[in-house]
Each structure stands twice: as structure tokens, then as C-alpha cells.
C-alpha positions, 0 to 999 in steps of 0.5 A, spaced: 500 500 500 502 506 498 504 511 504 499 516 506 502 523 509 498 528 511 500 535 509 502 540 515 498 546 515 503 551 518 506 556 513 513 557 516 519 555 513 524 550 516 531 548 516 533 541 514 533 536 520 539 537 525 541 544 522 537 549 526 535 555 521 537 555 514 539 562 512 538 564 505 545 563 501 546 569 497 542 575 496 541 579 490 542 577 483 547 579 477 545 579 469 545 573 465 551 571 461 548 570 454 553 565 453 549 560 458 543 560 454 546 555 449 544 548 451 547 542 454 548 538 447 552 544 444 556 545 451 558 537 450 559 537 443 564 543 444 567 540 450 573 536 446 575 542 443 575 546 449 579 540 453 584 539 447 586 547 448 586 547 456 580 551 456 578 552 464 571 551 467 568 556 471 571 555 478 566 550 483 562 555 488 564 550 494 563 552 501 567 551 507 563 545 508 568 540 505 565 533 502 567 528 507 571 522 505 567 515 504 567 510 510 568 503 511 561 502 511 560 506 505 565 501 501 560 495 504 554 498 501 558 500 494 558 492 493 551 492 493 550 498 488 554 495 483 550 493 476 556 491 472 551 487 467 549 491 461 543 490 456 546 491 449 540 494 447 536 500 449 529 498 453 526 504 451 527 508 444 525 514 441 519 513 436 522 516 430 516 519 428 515 526 426 509 529 430 510 524 436 513 527 443 519 523 443 520 523 436 528 524 437 529 522 444 527 518 450 531 521 457 530 521 464 527 515 467 523 514 473 521 507 475 516 505 480 511 499 482 503 500 482 499 494 483 502 488 479 506 492 474 512 497 473 511 504 471 516 508 468 515 516 467 520 519 462 521 525 458 521 525 450 524 530 446 521 532 439 526 538 437 521 543 440 522 541 447 521 536 453 514 533 454 513 527 459 510 520 457 509 513 461 511 506 459 509 500 463 512 493 464 511 486 467 519 484 467 522 491 468 526 489 461 520 490 456 517 496 456 510 498 453 509 506 451 502 508 454 502 515 451 503 522 454 502 524 461 504 531 461 504 536 455 506 543 454 502 549 456 499 554 453 503 560 450 506 565 456 506 559 461 512 556 464 511 550 460 510 553 454 516 549 451 518 544 456 514 540 461 519 535 464 516 531 470 522 527 473 520 525 480 514 522 483 515 522 491 516 514 493 517 510 499 525 512 501 527 505 501 532 503 496 531 496 497 524 496 498 517 496 494 518 502 490 511 504 491 509 512 490 506 515 497 500 519 497 499 526 500 491 527 501 490 522 496 494 525 491 501 523 488 506 529 488 511 530 483 516 535 480 518 538 474 522 543 470 521 547 464 526 551 460 523 558 457 525 557 450 524 552 444 530 548 443 534 542 447 535 545 454 535 552 452 535 558 457 535 557 465 530 552 467 525 553 473 523 547 478 516 546 480 511 541 483 505 537 480 499 533 482 495 527 480 490 523 482 492 517 478 499 519 475 497 519 468 494 526 468 498 532 472 497 539 474 503 543 474 503 549 479 507 555 479 515 554 480 517 554 487 525 555 485 528 559 480 535 561 478 533 569 479 530 568 486 533 573 491 536 567 495 539 563 489 547 562 490 552 564 484 552 556 483 545 556 480 544 563 477 545 560 470 539 555 471 536 549 474 535 542 472 532 536 474 530 535 481 528 529 486 524 530 492 524 526 498 519 526 504 522 524 511 519 525 518 514 530 515 519 535 512 521 535 504 528 535 501 528 538 494 535 536 491 537 539 484 542 541 480 544 547 477 549 551 473 553 557 473 553 563 469 560 562 467 562 560 459 563 554 459 559 553 466 559 547 471 553 544 474 553 542 481 547 539 486 544 543 491 538 542 496 532 546 498 527 544 504 520 545 506 515 543 511 509 545 507 511 545 500 509 552 500 515 556 503 522 553 501 529 555 504 535 553 500 541 550 504 546 555 506 551 550 505 549 549 497 552 546 493 552 539 497 555 536 492 560 540 488 564 538 482 571 535 484 578 538 482 581 539 475 582 532 472 577 528 477 572 525 473 567 530 476 570 536 475 565 539 470 558 536 472 555 533 478 548 532 476 541 529 476 540 527 483 536 520 485 536 520 493 534 513 496 535 510 503 539 504 505 538 503 513 540 509 516 544 511 510 542 516 505 544 514 498 545 519 492 546 516 485 548 522 480 552 523 474 558 526 473 561 530 467 569 530 466 573 535 462 575 529 457 567 529 455 565 523 459 559 522 462 557 517 467 554 515 474 556 515 481 554 515 488 555 519 494 552 517 502 549 521 507 547 520 514 542 526 515 541 528 507 545 534 508 552 532 509 555 528 503 561 523 502 563 522 495 564 515 493 569 517 487 566 510 484 564 510 477 558 505 477 556 505 470 561 507 465 561 509 458 561 503 453 566 501 447 565 504 440 559 501 437 555 500 444 549 504 445 552 508 451 559 509 447 558 517 448 554 518 455 552 513 460 548 518 465 542 520 469 540 514 473 534 511 476 534 505 480 529 500 482 530 494 486 526 487 485 527 480 485 534 480 489 537 485 483 538 492 483 536 495 476 540 501 474 536 505 468 540 510 465 540 515 459 545 512 453 547 516 448 551 514 442 553 517 435 547 515 429 550 511 424 544 514 419 542 521 418 535 519 418 531 514 422 523 513 420 521 520 418 526 524 422 533 526 421 537 524 427 544 526 430 545 521 435 541 516 438 539 517 445 534 512 449 533 509 456 538 503 457 539 498 463 544 495 467 543 490 473 547 487 479 
């Protein structure tokens, strides 16, 4: 049975557990660097050229709170998180049909259980922007698309060009059943939306969305924007994917964001709320900063996926290094606030010719039948310029690695 949580009626802001009051990070704002409006795809395409010419990236906006080294118990847990066995084919492909919301790509999976079936939300790209679809399965390997569940909104709305639902609040147990929680008989999700047409173009905002059946969603106005007065310098270039965790009556919203530098860096931060109305950014953001130059996470730490194993919180996320490789890793925490990087690559890019020869990133993790299923977005070069009735430049879809 899905967990039921009664929403608090108080309206005051809260600090993450054990931290006292959380102060706003940095007040004010600064003009947006026009160069930051290029998309991730353009950024990554140029990465090899820039690294070859020793172009430096924007400095990490780290704080006085250093990332702690991981411990022996973490090392034992890592053994349970490894998924070395990759399926050679994508488990969810683009439709390659002009006019479909996923005509060019499928991306950003989120997997859960409902009754006797498994479901996956995913975002599709059609050349204009993101929209969100649903697929179902009986074995976690063969997925059947069920159609669009979150469409773009009318002109002038925040979702005019993009509507990317990437997380629904679920039970926190990594090795549990993976069922959704309900809040006053509704499901609660998070979305992000970029303000322009194109591939992740412009500074996105993050908001909440609600559904009675997880098939039709109603979005609320954004709760976090890069232009907020308390937004830190590390996030003023725009926000990306979010992950929402409910724990002991509080809500923890993890998200990655980018600087206004050109080229930019992406790091992971945290905002908290007691009532889903007032959100307070953690004063120590980013909680997962990029690593030192030359590390496998020296450019991006992105797309958090936070679950719990016993008393330890586990954050799966992806990294990008200055050599252009994007792959999945993991960090650990005892309180959802202070994190220890494992510095271990859980899912790496594949050999030339494989489905993930370019990138293996954006984790979604689900446990069943004694095996951990690590879904991720696999990217490889397109061997043909045209598939179906659309032109393609790369193959981007959902892949699977298991323990």
C-alpha cells in the first residue's frame, strides 16, 4: 500500500533536520551571461575542443563545508550498488516519428511499482522541447509506451516549451517496494521547464505537480528559480532536474544547477520545506560540488536520485569530466545534508559501437527480485542521418544495467 502523509498546515519555513535555521545563501542577483543560454548538447559537443586547448571551467562555488571522505561502511554498501551487467540494447527508444513527443529522444527515467506492474515516467524530446510520457512493464526489461502524461502549456506559461516531470515522491527505501506515497490522496511530483524552444535552452525553473492517478498532472507555479533573491552564484545560470524526498514530515528538494560562467559547471544543491509552500535553500549549497581539475567530476555533478539504505542516505548522480565523459556515481549521507563522495564510477561509458559509447548518465534505480536495476540515459553517435521520418544526430534512449 502506498504511504499516506498528511500535509502540515503551518506556513513557516524550516531548516533541514539537525541544522537549526537555514539562512538564505546569497542575496541579490547579477545579469545573465548570454553565453549560458546555449544548451547542454552544444556545451558537450564543444567540450573536446575546449579540453584539447586547456580551456578552464568556471571555478566550483564550494563552501567551507568540505565533502567528507567515504567510510568503511560506505565501501560495504558500494558492493551492493554495483550493476556491472549491461543490456546491449536500449529498453526504451525514441519513436522516430515526426509529430510524436519523443520523436528524437527518450531521457530521464523514473521507475516505480503500482499494483502488479512497473511504471516508468520519462521525458521525450521532439526538437521543440521536453514533454513527459509513461511506459509500463511486467519484467522491468520490456517496456510498453502508454502515451503522454504531461504536455506543454499554453503560450506565456512556464511550460510553454518544456514540461519535464522527473520525480514522483516514493517510499525512501532503496531496497524496498518502490511504491509512490500519497499526500491527501494525491501523488506529488516535480518538474522543470526551460523558457525557450530548443534542447535545454535558457535557465530552467523547478516546480511541483499533482495527480490523482499519475497519468494526468497539474503543474503549479515554480517554487525555485535561478533569479530568486536567495539563489547562490552556483545556480544563477539555471536549474535542472530535481528529486524530492519526504522524511519525518519535512521535504528535501535536491537539484542541480549551473553557473553563469562560459563554459559553466553544474553542481547539486538542496532546498527544504515543511509545507511545500515556503522553501529555504541550504546555506551550505552546493552539497555536492564538482571535484578538482582532472577528477572525473570536475565539470558536472548532476541529476540527483536520493534513496535510503538503513540509516544511510544514498545519492546516485552523474558526473561530467573535462575529457567529455559522462557517467554515474554515488555519494552517502547520514542526515541528507552532509555528503561523502564515493569517487566510484558505477556505470561507465561503453566501447565504440555500444549504445552508451558517448554518455552513460542520469540514473534511476529500482530494486526487485534480489537485483538492483540501474536505468540510465545512453547516448551514442547515429550511424544514419535519418531514422523513420526524422533526421537524427545521435541516438539517445533509456538503457539498463543490473547487479
